[in-house]
KOLLOKE-480343 format. One record per residue: x, y, z of N, C-alpha, C in turn; residue in three letters. Coordinates in steps of 0.001 Angstrom, whole numbers, plus 500000, padded with zeros to 6 digits. Layout:
<pts>
XYZXYZXYZALA ...
</pts>
This chain:
<pts>
798126533076154695798978534166155076798830534503156554GLN 799831534934157100799944535221158528800472536645158813VAL 799962537415159618800421538708159907800551538876161391GLN 801656539722161734801812540126163070801770541609163144LEU 800913542211163936800766543672164007800959544137165351VAL 801992545026165469802359545600166787801620546909167061GLU 801427547177168361800932548547168634801436548883170090SER 801345550112170370801673550571171741802967551431171905GLY 803759551532170799804969552302171116804642553714171207GLY 805732554531171424805521555981171508806739556675172288GLY 806563557802172586807546558581173374807170558602174961LEU 808170558392175678807858558358177152809048558870177937VAL 808834559438179096809946559922179889810663558912180566GLN 811930559060180949812658558038181680811882557808183006PRO 811858556492183349811102556205184596809639555723184279GLY 809267556119183051807785555879182571807579554415182230GLY 806343554160181709805901552884181287805160552782179900SER 805296551701179314804589551506178036804188549994177963LEU 803093549750177279802712548402177034802577548170175575ARG 803334547232175021803319546812173660802408545641173447LEU 801592545606172335800843544516172000801214544028170548SER 801053542739170415801384542147169075800322541084168785CYS 799389541279167831798398540304167431798665539561166208ALA 798547538245166249798766537464165062797321537169164464ALA 797392537210163073796164536889162379796425536101161108SER 795357535533160554795494534795159362795205533261159507GLY 795700532543158650795396531062158739796281530346159717SER 796039530533160995796806530009162068796162528785162701ILE 797063527674162739796538526562163337796971526589164910PHE 798298526844165163798731527066166548800009528018166563SER 800269528413167789801449529274167846802253528685169002ILE 803552528565168677804535528111169653805081529302170454ASN 806366529506170445806960530658171135806684531968170527ALA 806516532937171294806344534303170920807406535176171663MET 807734536332171058808816537090171648808869538478171214GLY 809650539225171907810030540632171492811515540824171383TRP 811826541511170294813290541824169985813283543337169817TYR 814536543951169829814585545354169616815923545625168849ARG 815858546769168157817044547178167434817130548733167605GLN 818291549082168137818646550466168226819461551024167110ALA 819465552165166809820243552731165690821716552311165735PRO 822238551713164652823651551351164709823972550062165349GLY 822982549381165953823197548255166629822420547014165979LYS 822866545695166466822185544573166005820844544369166766GLN 820012543611166010818771543291166765819059542371167857ARG 818415542531169036818659541750170162817265541241170832GLU 817424540085171480816367539507172149816056540374173461LEU 814735540542173555814244541267174850813671540172175900VAL 812635539446175281811942538521176080811278537521175159ALA 811092536311175682810262535224174942809337534534175931THR 808328533946175428807340533264176155806822531984175338ILE 806850530800175954806506529614175205805038529467175356THR 804481528537174578803026528268174622802562527826176069SER 803550527332176807803200526973178325803463528037179161GLY 803802529214178602804005530549179411805336530566180136ARG 806259529693179854807659529776180346808298531095179658SER 808945531810180571809568533093180040810968533175180120THR 811646534028179249813025534325179240813229535734178934ASN 814189536293179742814335537773179656815908538143179356TYR 816145539207178571817550539692178505817951540210179970ALA 819128540104180244819542540660181686819177542159181823ASP 819356542868180637819145544250180775817812544715181116SER 816748543791180898815327544181181242814763543395182363VAL 815434542463182928814913541621184009814460542543185200LYS 813215542266185652812758543121186772812020544368186358GLY 812196544793185085811424545926184560810421545586183621ARG 810644544543182751809729544251181568809107542926182058PHE 807904542803181554807129541467181662806436541146180416THR 806701539980180018806069539477178771804877538495179173ILE 803835538624178337802610537704178656801934537460177345SER 801010536484177354800355536240176083798877535820176450ARG 798062536099175466796619535561175585796466534656174294ASP 796448533341174604796302532448173538795088532485172750ASN 794023532810173505792730532831172859792589533951171805ALA 793485535031172025793553536185171127794822536110170218LYS 795577535107170392796845534996169546797666536356169660ASN 797786536827170933798351538101171227799473537967172297THR 800536538700172087801625538714173068801761540137173436VAL 802071540332174830802289541643175318803627541863175956TYR 804032543161176021805286543448176741804966544695177538LEU 804892544549178867804791545618179747806124546066180228GLN 806462547305179893807727547950180137807618549021181280MET 808263548784182282808229549781183463809676550285183594ASN 809804551374184444810974551956184765812000552100183518SER 811371552684182466812007552838181233813247553690181237LEU 814383553314180536815628554117180475815856554596179133LYS 816612555649178882816894556060177576817613555014176772PRO 818364554118177363818890552989176510817873551939176104GLU 816672552036176476815681551168176103814995551742174673ASP 815597552740174246815081553413172996815422552498171877THR 814501552146171036814644551195169846813422550921169087ALA 813498550331168039812393549707167310812188548306167962VAL 810961548126168416810662546828168990809831546008168034TYR 810348544760167848809805543845166845809115542655167603TYR 807944542284167211807375540982167705807787539802166807CYS 807925538571167264808273537412166608807413536384167086ASN 806978535360166147806184534182166649806535533051165738ALA 806516531825166282806708530571165528805397529990165356ASP 804812529994164186803380529693163926803328528504162911ILE 802411527657163378801938526404162500800721527167161718TRP 800990527287160290799736527734159517798926526474159238ARG 797650526821159061796765525716158561797277525081157302VAL 797602523784157360798160523038156208799520523459155860GLY 800286524181156692801567524560156471802633524178157416GLY 803907524497157161804917524145158070805020525139159263PRO 805708524787160235806053525643161346807044526822160735LEU 806828528050160928807737529052160374807605530330161395MET 808804531000161373808879532252162086808456533422161418GLY 807752534285162083807122535522161496807560536743162345TYR 807622537834161605808083539041162193806941540058162045TRP 806744540997162977806023542201162806806743543350162223GLY 806097544459161938806794545488161175807584546458162087GLN 807354546263163379808114547084164288807507548243164842GLY 807652548612166107807049549816166716808108550575167490THR 808230551913167207809250552738167801808926553041169245GLN 809934552812170133809900553249171564810999554214171698VAL 810638555388172157811636556376172472811412556862173963THR 812541556748174712812605557090176068813468558344176204VAL 812897559516176435813657560808176450812847561822177249SER 813582562704177988812987563785178634812938564998177803SER 
</pts>
């Protein structure tokens, strides 16, 4: 069994910062790509940022220059540092990871989501 647990969401004023964390646990052999997605009310889930096991990164145009994704392979954890937050960044943020379980196939896993609200 594998779990992804996110933390770090909350309410922040426009221009503020938040740091999200997502820790993977369970019978993990290795982790390939990890990423963050978000879903605002009434909208489809969209990619925010991804990072490969070799730390190559990819960002949505809307967050480039403001958000930074990173990972700690020793802790099976991915982070999202969000700066200069805007009201349009308000959404539920989900962690995603492609994980090889011990003795199992490569599968994609999702966290439960953490709410980020940007409002004055």
